[in-house]
C-alpha positions in Angstrom: 123.0 21.3 -9.2 120.9 21.3 -6.2 117.6 20.8 -7.9 119.3 17.5 -9.5 118.7 18.9 -13.6 120.6 17.2 -15.9 121.7 18.8 -19.2 122.9 17.5 -22.4 126.3 18.7 -23.7 126.5 18.5 -27.5 130.2 18.2 -28.2 132.4 18.8 -31.3 134.4 15.6 -31.0 137.1 17.0 -33.3 138.4 20.1 -31.2 138.2 17.7 -28.0 141.7 17.7 -26.4 143.1 20.0 -28.7 144.5 23.4 -28.5 142.2 25.0 -31.5 139.6 27.4 -30.5 136.5 26.4 -33.2 136.7 28.7 -36.3 133.8 31.0 -35.4 135.6 32.2 -32.0 138.6 32.9 -34.0 137.0 34.3 -36.8 135.1 36.6 -34.2 137.9 37.5 -32.4 140.1 38.6 -35.5 137.5 40.7 -36.6 136.7 42.2 -33.4 140.7 43.4 -33.5 140.4 44.6 -36.7 137.1 46.9 -36.0 139.4 48.1 -32.7 142.1 49.1 -35.1 139.9 50.4 -37.8 141.0 47.9 -40.6 137.8 45.6 -40.7 136.8 47.0 -44.1 140.3 46.8 -45.5 140.6 43.6 -44.1 137.3 42.3 -45.9 138.2 44.1 -49.1 141.8 41.7 -49.0 140.6 38.7 -47.7 137.0 38.2 -48.2 135.7 39.1 -51.9 133.6 36.3 -51.3 132.0 37.5 -48.6 129.6 40.2 -50.1 126.7 39.1 -47.4 129.0 40.7 -44.4 126.4 43.6 -44.7 126.9 44.0 -40.7 130.0 45.0 -39.8 130.5 43.2 -36.3 132.0 40.2 -35.4 128.4 38.4 -35.1 127.6 39.7 -38.8 131.0 38.7 -40.3 130.8 35.1 -38.7 127.3 34.5 -40.0 127.9 35.5 -43.6 131.1 33.3 -43.4 129.1 30.2 -42.5 127.8 30.5 -46.5 131.0 30.0 -47.6 132.5 26.6 -48.8 134.2 24.7 -45.9 137.6 25.1 -47.9 137.2 28.9 -48.9 136.1 29.7 -45.3 139.2 27.9 -43.7 141.5 30.3 -45.9 139.3 33.2 -45.1 139.6 32.7 -41.3 143.5 32.2 -41.6 143.7 35.5 -43.7 141.4 37.4 -41.1 144.0 36.3 -38.3 147.0 36.9 -39.9 145.7 40.6 -41.1 144.6 41.0 -37.2 147.5 40.1 -36.0 146.4 37.2 -34.1 149.1 35.0 -32.6 149.2 31.2 -31.6 148.3 32.1 -27.8 145.2 33.8 -28.7 144.2 31.1 -31.0 144.0 28.8 -28.3 141.6 30.9 -26.2 138.0 30.2 -25.8 139.0 26.0 -26.4 136.5 23.3 -25.4 136.5 21.2 -22.5 138.8 17.8 -22.8 137.9 14.4 -22.4 138.7 14.1 -18.4 135.9 16.7 -18.1 133.4 15.2 -20.5 134.0 11.7 -18.6 133.1 13.6 -15.2 130.1 15.4 -16.7 128.9 11.8 -18.1 129.6 10.2 -14.7 127.1 13.0 -12.7 124.6 11.8 -14.8 124.5 14.5 -18.0 124.2 13.6 -21.4 127.0 13.9 -24.0 125.8 14.2 -27.6 127.3 14.9 -30.7 127.7 18.1 -32.6 129.8 16.7 -35.5 133.7 16.4 -36.2 134.6 20.0 -37.1 131.2 21.8 -37.1 130.9 22.4 -40.8 127.7 23.5 -41.9 126.3 20.1 -42.9 123.7 21.1 -46.3 127.4 22.6 -47.6 129.2 19.3 -47.8 129.2 16.5 -50.4 127.8 13.6 -49.3 130.9 11.2 -48.1 132.2 14.3 -46.1 128.7 14.7 -44.4 128.3 11.1 -43.2 131.8 11.2 -42.2 130.8 14.1 -40.0 128.0 12.7 -38.4 129.3 9.0 -38.0 132.8 9.8 -36.8 131.8 11.8 -34.3 129.5 9.6 -32.5 132.3 6.8 -33.0 134.9 8.7 -31.1 132.5 9.9 -28.5 131.4 6.7 -27.5 134.6 4.8 -27.8 136.2 7.2 -25.2 133.4 7.7 -22.9 132.3 3.8 -23.2 128.7 4.9 -23.5 126.1 5.0 -26.1 125.8 8.8 -27.7 121.8 9.2 -28.9 121.7 13.0 -29.3 122.6 15.0 -32.0 122.8 19.1 -32.6 122.9 20.6 -35.9 125.8 23.1 -36.6 124.0 26.3 -36.7 120.7 24.5 -37.1 120.9 23.8 -40.7 120.3 20.2 -42.0 118.5 18.4 -45.2 116.9 15.0 -46.3 120.6 13.6 -46.4 121.4 14.8 -42.8 117.8 13.0 -41.8 119.0 9.7 -43.6 122.8 9.5 -42.5 121.4 10.2 -38.5 119.5 7.0 -38.8 122.4 5.0 -40.5 124.6 6.1 -37.8 122.0 5.0 -35.2 121.3 8.0 -33.3 117.7 8.4 -31.7 117.1 12.2 -32.1 118.5 15.3 -33.1 117.8 19.0 -32.3 117.3 22.0 -34.7 117.3 25.7 -33.7 113.6 26.1 -34.6 111.9 27.3 -31.7 108.6 25.4 -30.2 107.4 22.5 -28.4 107.8 18.5 -29.5 104.2 17.1 -29.1 103.5 13.4 -29.5 104.3 12.0 -32.7 107.1 14.7 -33.4 109.9 14.1 -36.1 112.8 13.0 -33.9 115.7 14.2 -35.8 114.0 17.7 -36.5 113.2 18.5 -32.6 112.6 21.9 -31.6 113.5 24.0 -28.2 113.4 27.3 -26.3 116.3 29.4 -27.0 117.0 30.3 -23.0 119.5 33.0 -22.7 120.8 35.6 -19.5 119.5 38.5 -21.3 116.3 37.2 -22.0 115.7 36.3 -18.0 116.9 39.7 -16.8 114.3 41.7 -14.8 114.4 45.7 -14.6 117.0 45.4 -12.0 119.8 43.1 -13.9 118.8 39.8 -11.6 117.1 36.7 -12.6 113.4 36.9 -13.2 111.2 34.0 -12.5 108.2 35.5 -14.2 110.2 35.8 -17.3 112.0 32.4 -17.1 108.2 31.0 -16.8 106.9 32.9 -20.2 110.3 31.6 -22.0 109.5 27.9 -21.1 105.9 28.0 -21.6 106.5 29.6 -25.0 104.3 32.9 -24.2 107.2 35.0 -24.5 107.3 34.5 -28.2 103.7 35.7 -29.0 104.2 38.3 -26.1 107.0 39.8 -27.8 106.0 39.3 -31.1 109.0 37.1 -31.9 109.3 36.0 -35.6 108.7 32.1 -35.9 110.7 30.0 -37.8 109.8 28.0 -40.6 
């Protein structure tokens, strides 16, 4: 804050003001409980016959595999895994996102509020009408409640197709962020923006403190080459 830096917050509009955590947090918590109790394999066998891709028996692995399920199948799967894990209502309300007042305060402080769809569905898996509604209604809801224009969008899981690009343009967005790493030189496609993934683990020096040198490597893109990270297509 002291440096005057501004951020963009991409928000799942349908969860604002609710007591419901995003589905991936709920599923990850249920999987963690099943791992601790030794019941994950039984739980996957009972609830996830369609989850053959969960080769990694971890919260992250199961969540990643669940992203490939059809939305209605995934909703039932998450509910069943929570039931098997013994997750109650109080635990389902953990990690809820910020409310409208908090968003308004961020916007008032000069930060940008962007759209992250209505319900964080994986867009290419949706039918045309549902896909368009996720993109359009999120923008309309945020603009109506915040009284400010919403220009930016972020794809859930970074997944998009040509239908998404058309829907974004039709809804009046100016740009959209993917999860593809890299720079955005002059003439870049505004709905396919690349970005740098900056996280605490990548910036820690040998003594666990923030390393300015590692930070400079990350934002310059040199870290990808130095650490031989695989580039996204």
